N, C-alpha and C positions, 0 to 999 in steps of 0.2 A: 503494500500500498504506500503509493507517495505521501510527500508532506509539502503542504502550502505555507506559504508564508503570505499574508494578504495587507497590502499596505493602503490605508484609505485616510482619508480628510474631512468628510462629512457624515451625511445620515447614515451611509453602510449600506444602501438597499440591494448593490451589485453585491457585497459580502454575505446578504441574507439570503440571495437567491442561490448562493455556492454552499451554504449550510444547509440551505435546504435540500439542494441537489443529494447532498452528501447525505442527510437524514432519510432519503427516499430510498435511497440506495443505486440512484442514477451513475454517483461518481463514486469509485473506488477509492478515497481518498479521506487525508487527516489534514485539517488545517491544525499546523502546530503554533501560529503565533499570526494575531493581529497586532500591525503598529499602525500607530497614528501619529501626526507630525502636530498635532493642536489636542489641548485637553477638553474633556467634558464632550465630545463628539457622540451624534447616535451611532456608529461604527463599536465604539467601545462597549456600550449598553447592550447591543447586539450580541457582542463575541461573549461578554460577561454571561449575561443568560444563555449563550448554548454552550457554557462551560469551558470555552477556549481561553487560553494563556492571551491577554491583551495589555498591551502596553503602550504608555504615550511617550514617544520619544520627541519633544516639544521642541521646534526648531528654533524659538528664544533662547533656548538654553546654551547654544552652541553659537560662539564667535565665527565660525566659518562652514561651509559647505562641508569639506572634507571631514571633521570632527562628526560632524552630522550623519554623513553616512556610514562613517565606520562605526556610530554606535547603532544604526540599522544592521549594518553587516552581522556585530557581534549576536544579535538576536534572531538572526536569521540563519544561524549555523544550523547544517542537516537538512534544508530546506531543498526540496527537489524541484518547485518551481515556485518564483516568484510573482503573485497576481497583484495589478497597481486598480483598484478598484475606486475611482474616483479620488486616487492621490493626486493633490494639485502642487505638486513639486516636480522639476525638470533636474533628471538625476546626471550626473556626470558621467561622462566617456569611460571613466576607471569603473565605475558601478555598474553599469549596462554591461559592459566587456567581461566583468564577473562571472554574469550570469547569462551570458550569451546563449540564446536558444533555450534559455530558461526562463524567460520574463515577458510575462503578457501584459497589454495594457486594453482596456475597451473607451474608444472614442464617440461623442454622439454625432458623429457626421459621417457620409459614404466617403472615406479618404480614397483619394489622396486632396478629396474638395474638403475644403474649408477646416483644416487644421486650426490648431490654437485654441485657447481659454474661451470663445466667445463663438461657436459652432452655431448655436441657435440662432443668435440675433444675425450673424452673419449670412445664414440661409434666407433668412426672412428679407434682409436688406437687399440681396442678390435676386430677389423673386424665385427662386430655385422651385420646382414642383415637387421634387422629390427629395426628401434626406433619409437619414435612418442613423445606422450606428457600425462600428468595426472593431472587431476584435484582431488585434495584429501583434507580432514579436515587437519588443522595443529593441532600438537600435540608438544610434549618438544622434540622431538629429530629432526633431519633435515631432511626432505625429508621422515617423517616415518608416516604420516598421513595415517588415514582411507582413502583407494581408492573409488572416487566417478565415475568417467570415465575417459575414453582412449580411443585416437585414434593412430591407427599404421600407420607408415610412412616407405616405403620400403627405403632403403639405397643402394646407386646407387656406382659402382665401380669408378666413376668418381667425388664422392662428394669430397666437400672443408666442412668446418665447415660452411662457408654463405651460400651456396647452401643447406646441410641439414637443417641450423636453418630456411632459409626461409620457406620451406615446412611443416616444423613441426609449424610453426608459423599460418601457413594457417587452421590447423587441431585445433592450439587452438584457434583461434577466433571463430568458430563454438563448442567447447565441452564446453569453458566456460560459456556463456549465457546458454546453456543444463543446466548445474550443477546448475547454479543459478535458473533458472526455476524449476528445481527438488525442490529446498529448499524451495521456494517461495511457491509451490503447497503443502509443507508438505510431500513429498514422501520421505525424505530420513531420515533412522533411523541408528545409529551407533551400532552395536552387534558385540561385542569384536573389533577384528582386520578388520570388515568388516563392509561395508555399506551396508544396503539392501533398496531397491528401492522399495517402495510398489505404490498401484495404486493411493493414494493421494485420496485428495478430490475434486468431480467434482459437484460444484454448477448446480443447475437447474435453468436457468434465460430464457431461451427460448424453446417451446415445439411446436410440430408439431402436430396437431388431424387431421385425416383423416380415418374416419370409415365408413364400411357399416354398422355394428351394432351398434346401438346409444345407447343401454343399459346402462344408469348410465353416461354417456358421458358428460353429460350436466353438473351434479352435479361434477363430476372430473375437469371439465373446471373452474369452480367455485372454486373449493380448492385450485388447482392453482394459480388461478389470485387472490386469496385472500394472497398468499406467494409471491406475485410480478413477476409471471412467465409470459413472455410476449406469447402471444397464437397466431399461424398461422395455417389457417385451408384452408379447401376447399368445394366448392360447400354446397350440404344439411348441411353438418358437421358444416361449419362455419356459415351457416344460422341460425341453430337449438341455438347454441352458443349466435350469436349475438342478436335473439330473448329474449333470459333469461337474456338479458341485462349487459353481460359478454365482455369486450372487445377482440376483434379477428381483427387480419390482415388476408385478403384473400391472398392466394397463388398468384394470378393473380396483386394484388398491389404490393407485394412483388418482382415479378420476370419483372413485366411490361409487362409481356405478358397473353393474357386470353386464357381462359380454349377453346380450339378448340377440332374439330370432334366430337364432342358430347360427351366432357369430356376423349376420349380417351387421348390427350394430355394434362395434366396439371402441375404434378409437374416433369415431366423428365426435368429439368431444372438446371444447375452448381449453381445458387444461393439455389437452397434446395440441392442437393446432395453435392455440396462443402461444405456446411456447415454441412452435416452429416458427411460427410467422412473425413474431415481435423484429419489431427494428430496433434494434439493442441502442442505437444513440439517438432515439427519440423519446425524449424525456415523458410525454403522454403515453406512450406505450409501457415504459417502465414502471410508471405509476399504475397504470392499468394492469399491469402483470401482477404487484403489490396488492393493488387492492382485490384479487379475485383469486390470490393463493396458484399463480401459475409462475411454474418455473422452467427458463430456457432449456431448449433441448439443441445442442450441437450438432448432432450426428445422427441423421436417419437411415436407417438400412432397411431396404425395403425390395422384395419382388413381387411379382402377382401371381393371384391364382391363374391355375393353368390351363389357361382357355384355348390355346390351339392344342394342346395336347389332348383335352377332354374332347373337342370336336373332330379329332382323326379317329376315337375310338371307334369300331362297327356299329352301327344302328343306336347311335348317342342320341337320348331323346332332346327335343329342343328345353325342356325343363333342366335338365342334367346342366345343358350349354349355360342358362342361364344362372343357374346357382354359380358357376364358374366366372361369373363377371364378377371382377373384383373392382369394389367403391371406393372404400375406405384407404384401400394401398393406392390408388392412383391420387387419391387428394392428398395424402402426406406426401406422396413422390413430389407433384407438382407444387406443394406450399414450400418444402425444404428446396427444389429448384429455383422458384421464385426468389428465395431470399437468400441465394447461396453467399450472399457479400457476408453473412453470418452463418451459415447453416452448410454442412456436408452433406451431401446426398448420395448413397452409393447402392446400384441396382443390381451392378454385375458381381457376382462371386469373385471373378479373375481379377478384379481391384482390391479384395481383403490385404492380402499381403502386403502391397504398395502402400495403403492407407495406413494400417497398423505399424508399418517399417517409418513412416512419417510419425506418426503420435509418438510412437515409442522412443525416436530421437529427439523428438522437439514439442511435442505436446501439440502439436496442431497442424492442419491442412491449409496450404498456402492458398492464396486467392485465386490464383490461376488455376490450381489444381481444382478447386472449388467450382470454378466457372466452368470447367471441362467437364465434371462429373455432372453439373445442370444440365449442359447439353445432354450428354448420354441419357439423364432421366428423363427430357422432355422427348428425346428420338423414341424410349422405349415405352413410353405413353402412347404415343402418336399410334407406333407399329401395333400396340396392342389395341387401341381403339379402332383402327385400320381393319383389323381383323375380325372384330365383333360385329362392326359394319358390313362387311364383306358375307360373313355366315347368314346374319338376320337377314338382308336383302335376297338371299337364297334359299332360305329354310323354307 
């Protein structure tokens, strides 16, 4: 868990948005210290209320900036990321270089337009139609660092500095935690003047395995379990995994709802599909997961009822063919493939060894591999649906 050091000068509303994001579980971080350059400001009270170490380093008590910044640095010892949240002091080049690539600021305009301390006033003076806010890395200039995220806000004809500031602030409270989350996930890379947002690391902590073709699935589950991956499963797959002495949680125990209608309904449940489809860097999704007791599912291993094999049998009935049309399987496959940014989907047993090796060595599956697997998954369900379409058209 990374440690944040937050520097403030005023009410601390951006600080509060970060505290709330941590408390909700959206940010896997700890605020080690909140520092202000003025006494008796709202940020100190917010930190105190949250039980966070808070210190006023009053600029008036220092004869020069060097000594003032040395005191800040002393209190930032061990901090992984420095967050400027309404900190109204220009920091020296020496200070910024010390935390290069590890210091962020939020500015109330769409940089590079309207830098400086009076952004809202300048936006209105110039008659801009759109304003907003920008999260950026801090460099040696004033509001010139590489841009991480921005959010736009319409400027209304009757706006005052106060009304515009209030709407911009709402967006600040959304995108600042998002930018910090990107940093925590290792997805930010400064390249020249730009910040590249990569796929990041997606650790495999929880897997759902439900397969018709059980070739090598027990060995795959054993390898995952040895890596500390929690395994969820259904029916026959779960029984086979458990019989091999591998810990497994049945879907029915997870959802609190039994498999019904001869297995027709078992995985079509929000605790399954919410865990697969949740956008992990969307604060609203994270909050809804928590409110509904939904845990993320990082790996989906599914192949489908043997429809093609069934219809090749002599004298197969229409009823038998229909019962071998998989519903829950394609839904899980498509959900995981759609969300490949965060979820790994495996439909082909021939990929088990490759995936197990990646997880064993790194704990994750890289984004390019997740995308490739998602492409395979959509091809798998498309071929399956095509076979059903052809059969029903001719039956």
